[in-house]
All heavy atoms as a GROMACS GRO file, in nm:
protein
  525
    1GLU      N    1   0.654   1.213   1.259
    1GLU     CA    2   0.579   1.332   1.297
    1GLU      C    3   0.477   1.361   1.187
    1GLU      O    4   0.511   1.366   1.070
    1GLU     CB    5   0.674   1.450   1.314
    1GLU     CG    6   0.602   1.573   1.359
    1GLU     CD    7   0.700   1.689   1.382
    1GLU    OE1    8   0.806   1.664   1.442
    1GLU    OE2    9   0.666   1.798   1.340
    2VAL      N   10   0.354   1.381   1.229
    2VAL     CA   11   0.247   1.411   1.133
    2VAL      C   12   0.252   1.558   1.096
    2VAL      O   13   0.250   1.646   1.182
    2VAL     CB   14   0.109   1.375   1.191
    2VAL    CG1   15  -0.002   1.417   1.096
    2VAL    CG2   16   0.101   1.226   1.220
    3VAL      N   17   0.260   1.584   0.966
    3VAL     CA   18   0.262   1.720   0.914
    3VAL      C   19   0.128   1.754   0.851
    3VAL      O   20   0.074   1.863   0.870
    3VAL     CB   21   0.375   1.737   0.810
    3VAL    CG1   22   0.370   1.873   0.744
    3VAL    CG2   23   0.511   1.715   0.877
    4ASP      N   24   0.070   1.659   0.777
    4ASP     CA   25  -0.053   1.684   0.703
    4ASP      C   26  -0.117   1.549   0.669
    4ASP      O   27  -0.049   1.461   0.617
    4ASP     CB   28  -0.017   1.760   0.575
    4ASP     CG   29  -0.137   1.811   0.497
    4ASP    OD1   30  -0.251   1.768   0.526
    4ASP    OD2   31  -0.116   1.892   0.407
    5THR      N   32  -0.244   1.533   0.698
    5THR     CA   33  -0.309   1.405   0.672
    5THR      C   34  -0.374   1.396   0.535
    5THR      O   35  -0.430   1.292   0.499
    5THR     CB   36  -0.415   1.374   0.780
    5THR    OG1   37  -0.514   1.476   0.780
    5THR    CG2   38  -0.350   1.362   0.916
    6VAL      N   39  -0.366   1.502   0.456
    6VAL     CA   40  -0.425   1.501   0.322
    6VAL      C   41  -0.356   1.395   0.237
    6VAL      O   42  -0.234   1.392   0.228
    6VAL     CB   43  -0.413   1.640   0.254
    6VAL    CG1   44  -0.456   1.633   0.109
    6VAL    CG2   45  -0.495   1.742   0.330
    7GLY      N   46  -0.434   1.306   0.182
    7GLY     CA   47  -0.380   1.205   0.091
    7GLY      C   48  -0.341   1.074   0.156
    7GLY      O   49  -0.304   0.979   0.087
    8ALA      N   50  -0.351   1.065   0.289
    8ALA     CA   51  -0.309   0.942   0.357
    8ALA      C   52  -0.394   0.822   0.314
    8ALA      O   53  -0.341   0.715   0.284
    8ALA     CB   54  -0.316   0.959   0.508
    9GLY      N   55  -0.524   0.840   0.310
    9GLY     CA   56  -0.613   0.731   0.270
    9GLY      C   57  -0.593   0.690   0.125
    9GLY      O   58  -0.589   0.571   0.092
   10ASP      N   59  -0.581   0.789   0.039
   10ASP     CA   60  -0.558   0.760  -0.103
   10ASP      C   61  -0.424   0.689  -0.121
   10ASP      O   62  -0.412   0.596  -0.202
   10ASP     CB   63  -0.560   0.888  -0.186
   10ASP     CG   64  -0.699   0.949  -0.196
   10ASP    OD1   65  -0.798   0.875  -0.178
   10ASP    OD2   66  -0.708   1.070  -0.221
   11SER      N   67  -0.323   0.730  -0.047
   11SER     CA   68  -0.192   0.666  -0.056
   11SER      C   69  -0.200   0.521  -0.009
   11SER      O   70  -0.142   0.431  -0.072
   11SER     CB   71  -0.090   0.741   0.030
   11SER     OG   72  -0.068   0.870  -0.021
   12PHE      N   73  -0.271   0.499   0.102
   12PHE     CA   74  -0.288   0.363   0.153
   12PHE      C   75  -0.357   0.275   0.049
   12PHE      O   76  -0.312   0.164   0.020
   12PHE     CB   77  -0.370   0.367   0.283
   12PHE     CG   78  -0.386   0.233   0.349
   12PHE    CD1   79  -0.302   0.196   0.452
   12PHE    CD2   80  -0.484   0.144   0.309
   12PHE    CE1   81  -0.314   0.073   0.514
   12PHE    CE2   82  -0.499   0.021   0.370
   12PHE     CZ   83  -0.414  -0.016   0.472
   13MET      N   84  -0.466   0.325  -0.008
   13MET     CA   85  -0.542   0.246  -0.106
   13MET      C   86  -0.461   0.222  -0.233
   13MET      O   87  -0.467   0.113  -0.292
   13MET     CB   88  -0.674   0.315  -0.139
   13MET     CG   89  -0.772   0.312  -0.024
   13MET     SD   90  -0.807   0.146   0.039
   13MET     CE   91  -0.887   0.071  -0.100
   14GLY      N   92  -0.385   0.321  -0.277
   14GLY     CA   93  -0.299   0.302  -0.394
   14GLY      C   94  -0.194   0.194  -0.368
   14GLY      O   95  -0.169   0.109  -0.454
   15ALA      N   96  -0.137   0.196  -0.249
   15ALA     CA   97  -0.039   0.094  -0.212
   15ALA      C   98  -0.105  -0.043  -0.201
   15ALA      O   99  -0.043  -0.145  -0.236
   15ALA     CB  100   0.030   0.132  -0.082
   16LEU      N  101  -0.229  -0.047  -0.154
   16LEU     CA  102  -0.302  -0.174  -0.145
   16LEU      C  103  -0.323  -0.234  -0.284
   16LEU      O  104  -0.293  -0.352  -0.308
   16LEU     CB  105  -0.436  -0.154  -0.075
   16LEU     CG  106  -0.525  -0.277  -0.064
   16LEU    CD1  107  -0.457  -0.386   0.018
   16LEU    CD2  108  -0.659  -0.239  -0.003
   17LEU      N  109  -0.369  -0.152  -0.376
   17LEU     CA  110  -0.388  -0.200  -0.514
   17LEU      C  111  -0.256  -0.244  -0.576
   17LEU      O  112  -0.249  -0.349  -0.641
   17LEU     CB  113  -0.456  -0.092  -0.599
   17LEU     CG  114  -0.602  -0.066  -0.564
   17LEU    CD1  115  -0.652   0.057  -0.639
   17LEU    CD2  116  -0.688  -0.187  -0.592
   18ASP      N  117  -0.153  -0.166  -0.554
   18ASP     CA  118  -0.021  -0.200  -0.608
   18ASP      C  119   0.029  -0.332  -0.549
   18ASP      O  120   0.080  -0.418  -0.621
   18ASP     CB  121   0.079  -0.088  -0.580
   18ASP     CG  122   0.215  -0.119  -0.636
   18ASP    OD1  123   0.227  -0.129  -0.760
   18ASP    OD2  124   0.310  -0.134  -0.557
   19GLY      N  125   0.013  -0.349  -0.418
   19GLY     CA  126   0.058  -0.471  -0.352
   19GLY      C  127  -0.017  -0.593  -0.399
   19GLY      O  128   0.042  -0.699  -0.422
   20LEU      N  129  -0.147  -0.580  -0.415
   20LEU     CA  130  -0.227  -0.692  -0.464
   20LEU      C  131  -0.192  -0.724  -0.609
   20LEU      O  132  -0.187  -0.840  -0.649
   20LEU     CB  133  -0.376  -0.662  -0.449
   20LEU     CG  134  -0.427  -0.652  -0.305
   20LEU    CD1  135  -0.573  -0.611  -0.303
   20LEU    CD2  136  -0.404  -0.782  -0.228
   21TRP      N  137  -0.165  -0.621  -0.687
   21TRP     CA  138  -0.122  -0.641  -0.826
   21TRP      C  139   0.011  -0.716  -0.831
   21TRP      O  140   0.027  -0.812  -0.904
   21TRP     CB  141  -0.110  -0.506  -0.897
   21TRP     CG  142  -0.059  -0.518  -1.037
   21TRP    CD1  143   0.068  -0.501  -1.080
   21TRP    CD2  144  -0.135  -0.553  -1.152
   21TRP    NE1  145   0.076  -0.522  -1.215
   21TRP    CE2  146  -0.047  -0.554  -1.262
   21TRP    CE3  147  -0.269  -0.582  -1.173
   21TRP    CZ2  148  -0.088  -0.584  -1.391
   21TRP    CZ3  149  -0.311  -0.610  -1.302
   21TRP    CH2  150  -0.220  -0.612  -1.409
   22GLU      N  151   0.106  -0.670  -0.750
   22GLU     CA  152   0.238  -0.734  -0.745
   22GLU      C  153   0.228  -0.881  -0.702
   22GLU      O  154   0.307  -0.964  -0.746
   22GLU     CB  155   0.331  -0.659  -0.649
   22GLU     CG  156   0.377  -0.524  -0.700
   22GLU     CD  157   0.478  -0.535  -0.813
   22GLU    OE1  158   0.563  -0.626  -0.808
   22GLU    OE2  159   0.469  -0.454  -0.906
   23ALA      N  160   0.131  -0.911  -0.617
   23ALA     CA  161   0.112  -1.048  -0.570
   23ALA      C  162   0.028  -1.133  -0.667
   23ALA      O  163   0.003  -1.250  -0.640
   23ALA     CB  164   0.045  -1.046  -0.432
   24GLY      N  165  -0.013  -1.072  -0.778
   24GLY     CA  166  -0.092  -1.144  -0.877
   24GLY      C  167  -0.234  -1.173  -0.830
   24GLY      O  168  -0.292  -1.275  -0.868
   25LEU      N  169  -0.290  -1.084  -0.750
   25LEU     CA  170  -0.421  -1.108  -0.692
   25LEU      C  171  -0.531  -1.015  -0.742
   25LEU      O  172  -0.639  -1.011  -0.684
   25LEU     CB  173  -0.411  -1.098  -0.539
   25LEU     CG  174  -0.320  -1.203  -0.475
   25LEU    CD1  175  -0.300  -1.173  -0.328
   25LEU    CD2  176  -0.374  -1.342  -0.496
   26LEU      N  177  -0.505  -0.940  -0.848
   26LEU     CA  178  -0.609  -0.852  -0.902
   26LEU      C  179  -0.661  -0.905  -1.035
   26LEU      O  180  -0.589  -0.968  -1.111
   26LEU     CB  181  -0.555  -0.710  -0.922
   26LEU     CG  182  -0.531  -0.629  -0.796
   26LEU    CD1  183  -0.490  -0.486  -0.834
   26LEU    CD2  184  -0.652  -0.625  -0.706
   27GLY      N  185  -0.786  -0.876  -1.061
   27GLY     CA  186  -0.849  -0.918  -1.185
   27GLY      C  187  -0.958  -1.020  -1.157
   27GLY      O  188  -0.952  -1.095  -1.060
   28SER      N  189  -1.058  -1.022  -1.242
   28SER     CA  190  -1.172  -1.112  -1.220
   28SER      C  191  -1.130  -1.258  -1.221
   28SER      O  192  -1.189  -1.340  -1.150
   28SER     CB  193  -1.280  -1.087  -1.325
   28SER     OG  194  -1.230  -1.113  -1.455
   29ASP      N  195  -1.027  -1.291  -1.295
   29ASP     CA  196  -0.981  -1.430  -1.300
   29ASP      C  197  -0.900  -1.470  -1.176
   29ASP      O  198  -0.865  -1.586  -1.159
   29ASP     CB  199  -0.898  -1.454  -1.427
   29ASP     CG  200  -0.774  -1.368  -1.433
   29ASP    OD1  201  -0.778  -1.254  -1.383
   29ASP    OD2  202  -0.674  -1.414  -1.489
   30ARG      N  203  -0.870  -1.375  -1.088
   30ARG     CA  204  -0.790  -1.401  -0.968
   30ARG      C  205  -0.873  -1.394  -0.839
   30ARG      O  206  -0.818  -1.393  -0.730
   30ARG     CB  207  -0.673  -1.301  -0.960
   30ARG     CG  208  -0.582  -1.300  -1.081
   30ARG     CD  209  -0.514  -1.432  -1.106
   30ARG     NE  210  -0.429  -1.460  -0.991
   30ARG     CZ  211  -0.396  -1.582  -0.951
   30ARG    NH1  212  -0.437  -1.688  -1.014
   30ARG    NH2  213  -0.321  -1.599  -0.844
   31ARG      N  214  -1.005  -1.390  -0.853
   31ARG     CA  215  -1.091  -1.375  -0.734
   31ARG      C  216  -1.070  -1.485  -0.632
   31ARG      O  217  -1.064  -1.459  -0.512
   31ARG     CB  218  -1.238  -1.370  -0.776
   31ARG     CG  219  -1.276  -1.238  -0.836
   31ARG     CD  220  -1.422  -1.232  -0.866
   31ARG     NE  221  -1.451  -1.105  -0.932
   31ARG     CZ  222  -1.541  -1.090  -1.025
   31ARG    NH1  223  -1.616  -1.191  -1.063
   31ARG    NH2  224  -1.559  -0.972  -1.081
   32GLU      N  225  -1.062  -1.608  -0.677
   32GLU     CA  226  -1.043  -1.719  -0.583
   32GLU      C  227  -0.908  -1.708  -0.512
   32GLU      O  228  -0.898  -1.735  -0.393
   32GLU     CB  229  -1.056  -1.854  -0.653
   32GLU     CG  230  -1.199  -1.886  -0.693
   32GLU     CD  231  -1.296  -1.883  -0.576
   32GLU    OE1  232  -1.263  -1.937  -0.467
   32GLU    OE2  233  -1.406  -1.826  -0.592
   33ALA      N  234  -0.805  -1.667  -0.585
   33ALA     CA  235  -0.673  -1.650  -0.523
   33ALA      C  236  -0.677  -1.537  -0.420
   33ALA      O  237  -0.617  -1.549  -0.312
   33ALA     CB  238  -0.568  -1.620  -0.630
   34LEU      N  239  -0.749  -1.431  -0.449
   34LEU     CA  240  -0.762  -1.321  -0.354
   34LEU      C  241  -0.837  -1.366  -0.229
   34LEU      O  242  -0.797  -1.334  -0.117
   34LEU     CB  243  -0.831  -1.201  -0.418
   34LEU     CG  244  -0.851  -1.078  -0.329
   34LEU    CD1  245  -0.718  -1.027  -0.275
   34LEU    CD2  246  -0.923  -0.969  -0.406
   35ARG      N  247  -0.943  -1.443  -0.248
   35ARG     CA  248  -1.018  -1.495  -0.132
   35ARG      C  249  -0.931  -1.583  -0.044
   35ARG      O  250  -0.952  -1.591   0.076
   35ARG     CB  251  -1.140  -1.574  -0.180
   35ARG     CG  252  -1.253  -1.488  -0.226
   35ARG     CD  253  -1.376  -1.573  -0.256
   35ARG     NE  254  -1.476  -1.493  -0.321
   35ARG     CZ  255  -1.505  -1.498  -0.451
   35ARG    NH1  256  -1.444  -1.584  -0.529
   35ARG    NH2  257  -1.597  -1.420  -0.503
   36ALA      N  258  -0.835  -1.650  -0.104
   36ALA     CA  259  -0.749  -1.743  -0.031
   36ALA      C  260  -0.612  -1.683   0.001
   36ALA      O  261  -0.517  -1.756   0.026
   36ALA     CB  262  -0.731  -1.870  -0.115
   37ILE      N  263  -0.603  -1.550   0.006
   37ILE     CA  264  -0.474  -1.484   0.028
   37ILE      C  265  -0.408  -1.538   0.156
   37ILE      O  266  -0.472  -1.557   0.258
   37ILE     CB  267  -0.491  -1.331   0.035
   37ILE    CG1  268  -0.354  -1.262   0.033
   37ILE    CG2  269  -0.574  -1.289   0.153
   37ILE    CD1  270  -0.362  -1.112   0.016
   38ASP      N  271  -0.282  -1.565   0.144
   38ASP     CA  272  -0.201  -1.614   0.254
   38ASP      C  273  -0.182  -1.502   0.357
   38ASP      O  274  -0.162  -1.386   0.320
   38ASP     CB  275  -0.066  -1.659   0.196
   38ASP     CG  276   0.030  -1.706   0.300
   38ASP    OD1  277   0.018  -1.822   0.341
   38ASP    OD2  278   0.119  -1.626   0.337
   39ALA      N  279  -0.186  -1.536   0.484
   39ALA     CA  280  -0.171  -1.436   0.591
   39ALA      C  281  -0.039  -1.361   0.581
   39ALA      O  282  -0.033  -1.241   0.609
   39ALA     CB  283  -0.184  -1.503   0.727
   40THR      N  284   0.067  -1.428   0.540
   40THR     CA  285   0.197  -1.363   0.526
   40THR      C  286   0.195  -1.261   0.414
   40THR      O  287   0.247  -1.149   0.429
   40THR     CB  288   0.307  -1.468   0.501
   40THR    OG1  289   0.307  -1.560   0.610
   40THR    CG2  290   0.444  -1.403   0.490
   41VAL      N  291   0.136  -1.297   0.302
   41VAL     CA  292   0.126  -1.204   0.188
   41VAL      C  293   0.041  -1.084   0.228
   41VAL      O  294   0.079  -0.969   0.202
   41VAL     CB  295   0.068  -1.274   0.064
   41VAL    CG1  296   0.040  -1.174  -0.047
   41VAL    CG2  297   0.160  -1.384   0.015
   42LEU      N  298  -0.071  -1.109   0.292
   42LEU     CA  299  -0.158  -1.000   0.336
   42LEU      C  300  -0.084  -0.907   0.432
   42LEU      O  301  -0.091  -0.784   0.418
   42LEU     CB  302  -0.284  -1.056   0.402
   42LEU     CG  303  -0.383  -0.952   0.454
   42LEU    CD1  304  -0.430  -0.860   0.342
   42LEU    CD2  305  -0.500  -1.022   0.521
   43ALA      N  306  -0.013  -0.962   0.527
   43ALA     CA  307   0.062  -0.881   0.624
   43ALA      C  308   0.168  -0.797   0.553
   43ALA      O  309   0.186  -0.679   0.585
   43ALA     CB  310   0.125  -0.969   0.730
   44ASP      N  311   0.237  -0.855   0.456
   44ASP     CA  312   0.340  -0.781   0.380
   44ASP      C  313   0.277  -0.665   0.303
   44ASP      O  314   0.330  -0.553   0.303
   44ASP     CB  315   0.415  -0.873   0.285
   44ASP     CG  316   0.507  -0.970   0.356
   44ASP    OD1  317   0.537  -0.948   0.475
   44ASP    OD2  318   0.549  -1.068   0.291
   45VAL      N  319   0.165  -0.692   0.239
   45VAL     CA  320   0.096  -0.587   0.162
   45VAL      C  321   0.051  -0.476   0.254
   45VAL      O  322   0.073  -0.356   0.226
   45VAL     CB  323  -0.023  -0.646   0.082
   45VAL    CG1  324  -0.109  -0.535   0.024
   45VAL    CG2  325   0.027  -0.738  -0.029
   46LEU      N  326  -0.010  -0.511   0.366
   46LEU     CA  327  -0.059  -0.409   0.458
   46LEU      C  328   0.054  -0.330   0.525
   46LEU      O  329   0.041  -0.210   0.547
   46LEU     CB  330  -0.150  -0.472   0.564
   46LEU     CG  331  -0.282  -0.526   0.510
   46LEU    CD1  332  -0.360  -0.595   0.620
   46LEU    CD2  333  -0.364  -0.416   0.444
   47ARG      N  334   0.166  -0.396   0.553
   47ARG     CA  335   0.283  -0.324   0.606
   47ARG      C  336   0.329  -0.216   0.508
   47ARG      O  337   0.362  -0.104   0.547
   47ARG     CB  338   0.397  -0.421   0.634
   47ARG     CG  339   0.420  -0.449   0.780
   47ARG     CD  340   0.548  -0.524   0.807
   47ARG     NE  341   0.554  -0.655   0.743
   47ARG     CZ  342   0.494  -0.764   0.791
   47ARG    NH1  343   0.424  -0.758   0.901
   47ARG    NH2  344   0.505  -0.879   0.728
   48ARG      N  345   0.331  -0.252   0.382
   48ARG     CA  346   0.372  -0.157   0.279
   48ARG      C  347   0.271  -0.041   0.271
   48ARG      O  348   0.310   0.075   0.257
   48ARG     CB  349   0.381  -0.230   0.145
   48ARG     CG  350   0.429  -0.149   0.031
   48ARG     CD  351   0.578  -0.123   0.043
   48ARG     NE  352   0.631  -0.086  -0.087
   48ARG     CZ  353   0.751  -0.114  -0.126
   48ARG    NH1  354   0.832  -0.179  -0.048
   48ARG    NH2  355   0.794  -0.074  -0.241
   49CYS      N  356   0.141  -0.072   0.283
   49CYS     CA  357   0.038   0.032   0.280
   49CYS      C  358   0.058   0.131   0.394
   49CYS      O  359   0.049   0.253   0.374
   49CYS     CB  360  -0.101  -0.031   0.293
   49CYS     SG  361  -0.152  -0.132   0.155
   50VAL      N  362   0.085   0.079   0.512
   50VAL     CA  363   0.107   0.165   0.629
   50VAL      C  364   0.232   0.250   0.610
   50VAL      O  365   0.234   0.369   0.642
   50VAL     CB  366   0.114   0.081   0.758
   50VAL    CG1  367   0.160   0.164   0.876
   50VAL    CG2  368  -0.021   0.017   0.786
   51ALA      N  369   0.337   0.192   0.554
   51ALA     CA  370   0.461   0.266   0.530
   51ALA      C  371   0.437   0.381   0.432
   51ALA      O  372   0.486   0.493   0.453
   51ALA     CB  373   0.570   0.173   0.479
   52VAL      N  374   0.363   0.354   0.328
   52VAL     CA  375   0.333   0.458   0.228
   52VAL      C  376   0.251   0.570   0.293
   52VAL      O  377   0.282   0.689   0.275
   52VAL     CB  378   0.260   0.397   0.106
   52VAL    CG1  379   0.202   0.507   0.016
   52VAL    CG2  380   0.355   0.308   0.027
   53ALA      N  381   0.148   0.534   0.367
   53ALA     CA  382   0.066   0.636   0.434
   53ALA      C  383   0.148   0.715   0.535
   53ALA      O  384   0.131   0.837   0.547
   53ALA     CB  385  -0.054   0.570   0.501
   54ALA      N  386   0.239   0.648   0.606
   54ALA     CA  387   0.322   0.717   0.706
   54ALA      C  388   0.412   0.822   0.641
   54ALA      O  389   0.427   0.932   0.693
   54ALA     CB  390   0.406   0.616   0.783
   55VAL      N  391   0.469   0.788   0.527
   55VAL     CA  392   0.552   0.886   0.456
   55VAL      C  393   0.464   1.002   0.409
   55VAL      O  394   0.502   1.119   0.422
   55VAL     CB  395   0.626   0.822   0.337
   55VAL    CG1  396   0.693   0.928   0.251
   55VAL    CG2  397   0.729   0.722   0.387
   56THR      N  398   0.346   0.970   0.358
   56THR     CA  399   0.257   1.074   0.306
   56THR      C  400   0.220   1.175   0.415
   56THR      O  401   0.222   1.296   0.389
   56THR     CB  402   0.129   1.010   0.247
   56THR    OG1  403   0.167   0.920   0.143
   56THR    CG2  404   0.036   1.116   0.190
   57VAL      N  405   0.187   1.128   0.536
   57VAL     CA  406   0.147   1.222   0.641
   57VAL      C  407   0.265   1.299   0.700
   57VAL      O  408   0.246   1.397   0.770
   57VAL     CB  409   0.066   1.154   0.755
   57VAL    CG1  410  -0.060   1.090   0.702
   57VAL    CG2  411   0.150   1.056   0.834
   58SER      N  412   0.386   1.256   0.668
   58SER     CA  413   0.504   1.328   0.718
   58SER      C  414   0.540   1.448   0.630
   58SER      O  415   0.633   1.521   0.661
   58SER     CB  416   0.624   1.233   0.727
   58SER     OG  417   0.675   1.203   0.598
   59ARG      N  418   0.463   1.466   0.523
   59ARG     CA  419   0.491   1.575   0.428
   59ARG      C  420   0.368   1.665   0.414
   59ARG      O  421   0.256   1.619   0.430
   59ARG     CB  422   0.522   1.516   0.290
   59ARG     CG  423   0.637   1.422   0.289
   59ARG     CD  424   0.646   1.355   0.155
   59ARG     NE  425   0.765   1.272   0.146
   59ARG     CZ  426   0.799   1.202   0.041
   59ARG    NH1  427   0.721   1.202  -0.067
   59ARG    NH2  428   0.908   1.130   0.040
   60ALA      N  429   0.392   1.786   0.376
   60ALA     CA  430   0.281   1.878   0.349
   60ALA      C  431   0.218   1.843   0.215
   60ALA      O  432   0.287   1.811   0.118
   60ALA     CB  433   0.332   2.022   0.347
   61GLY      N  434   0.086   1.845   0.211
   61GLY     CA  435   0.013   1.816   0.088
   61GLY      C  436   0.005   1.667   0.062
   61GLY      O  437   0.062   1.586   0.134
   62ALA      N  438  -0.068   1.631  -0.037
   62ALA     CA  439  -0.082   1.489  -0.074
   62ALA      C  440   0.040   1.451  -0.157
   62ALA      O  441   0.041   1.460  -0.279
   62ALA     CB  442  -0.210   1.468  -0.152
   63ASN      N  443   0.145   1.408  -0.089
   63ASN     CA  444   0.273   1.383  -0.153
   63ASN      C  445   0.326   1.245  -0.114
   63ASN      O  446   0.412   1.233  -0.029
   63ASN     CB  447   0.372   1.493  -0.111
   63ASN     CG  448   0.502   1.486  -0.186
   63ASN    OD1  449   0.518   1.409  -0.280
   63ASN    ND2  450   0.597   1.566  -0.143
   64PRO      N  451   0.270   1.139  -0.177
   64PRO     CA  452   0.313   1.005  -0.141
   64PRO      C  453   0.456   0.976  -0.189
   64PRO      O  454   0.507   1.043  -0.279
   64PRO     CB  455   0.213   0.914  -0.214
   64PRO     CG  456   0.165   0.996  -0.328
   64PRO     CD  457   0.170   1.139  -0.283
   65PRO      N  458   0.519   0.876  -0.131
   65PRO     CA  459   0.656   0.844  -0.170
   65PRO      C  460   0.662   0.769  -0.303
   65PRO      O  461   0.565   0.708  -0.346
   65PRO     CB  462   0.703   0.749  -0.057
   65PRO     CG  463   0.578   0.683  -0.013
   65PRO     CD  464   0.471   0.789  -0.024
   66ARG      N  465   0.776   0.775  -0.364
   66ARG     CA  466   0.803   0.693  -0.481
   66ARG      C  467   0.859   0.560  -0.430
   66ARG      O  468   0.907   0.550  -0.317
   66ARG     CB  469   0.904   0.761  -0.572
   66ARG     CG  470   0.856   0.898  -0.619
   66ARG     CD  471   0.906   0.922  -0.760
   66ARG     NE  472   0.867   1.052  -0.809
   66ARG     CZ  473   0.756   1.073  -0.881
   66ARG    NH1  474   0.675   0.975  -0.907
   66ARG    NH2  475   0.727   1.193  -0.925
   67ARG      N  476   0.857   0.458  -0.513
   67ARG     CA  477   0.906   0.326  -0.473
   67ARG      C  478   1.049   0.333  -0.417
   67ARG      O  479   1.080   0.268  -0.319
   67ARG     CB  480   0.906   0.230  -0.592
   67ARG     CG  481   0.772   0.176  -0.626
   67ARG     CD  482   0.789   0.077  -0.742
   67ARG     NE  483   0.662   0.039  -0.794
   67ARG     CZ  484   0.594  -0.067  -0.756
   67ARG    NH1  485   0.644  -0.146  -0.664
   67ARG    NH2  486   0.478  -0.094  -0.808
   68ALA      N  487   1.133   0.412  -0.480
   68ALA     CA  488   1.274   0.420  -0.440
   68ALA      C  489   1.289   0.476  -0.298
   68ALA      O  490   1.392   0.454  -0.235
   68ALA     CB  491   1.351   0.504  -0.539
   69GLU      N  492   1.190   0.547  -0.248
   69GLU     CA  493   1.198   0.604  -0.113
   69GLU      C  494   1.162   0.505  -0.004
   69GLU      O  495   1.184   0.532   0.114
   69GLU     CB  496   1.103   0.724  -0.104
   69GLU     CG  497   1.141   0.841  -0.190
   69GLU     CD  498   1.040   0.952  -0.178
   69GLU    OE1  499   1.049   1.027  -0.079
   69GLU    OE2  500   0.952   0.961  -0.266
   70LEU      N  501   1.105   0.392  -0.041
   70LEU     CA  502   1.062   0.293   0.058
   70LEU      C  503   1.165   0.185   0.076
   70LEU      O  504   1.232   0.145  -0.018
   70LEU     CB  505   0.930   0.231   0.013
   70LEU     CG  506   0.813   0.327  -0.005
   70LEU    CD1  507   0.698   0.258  -0.071
   70LEU    CD2  508   0.772   0.387   0.130
   71ALA      N  509   1.175   0.137   0.198
   71ALA     CA  510   1.263   0.024   0.225
   71ALA      C  511   1.204  -0.100   0.156
   71ALA      O  512   1.084  -0.111   0.143
   71ALA     CB  513   1.275   0.001   0.374
   72PRO      N  514   1.288  -0.191   0.113
   72PRO     CA  515   1.235  -0.313   0.050
   72PRO      C  516   1.141  -0.386   0.144
   72PRO      O  517   1.163  -0.390   0.265
   72PRO     CB  518   1.360  -0.398   0.024
   72PRO     CG  519   1.475  -0.304   0.031
   72PRO     CD  520   1.433  -0.191   0.121
   73ALA      N  521   1.036  -0.443   0.087
   73ALA     CA  522   0.935  -0.512   0.168
   73ALA      C  523   0.985  -0.647   0.215
   73ALA      O  524   1.072  -0.706   0.163
   73ALA     CB  525   0.807  -0.530   0.087
   0.00000   0.00000   0.00000
């Protein structure tokens, strides 16, 4: 149930950066690896982004979840 959409986009983007970081795909030296991202890795990262945004919109205010609140990816 959507309670408040404030912060959903920021939460999604934060999760995207975190997911790419966890996958070792951030940084100027990793550009080629990012360009060649595997479809499975991309899908996993984006699933996590959607989950983070979904939790954020279920709460009042820009209140994203902590890692411990999310199911393992």
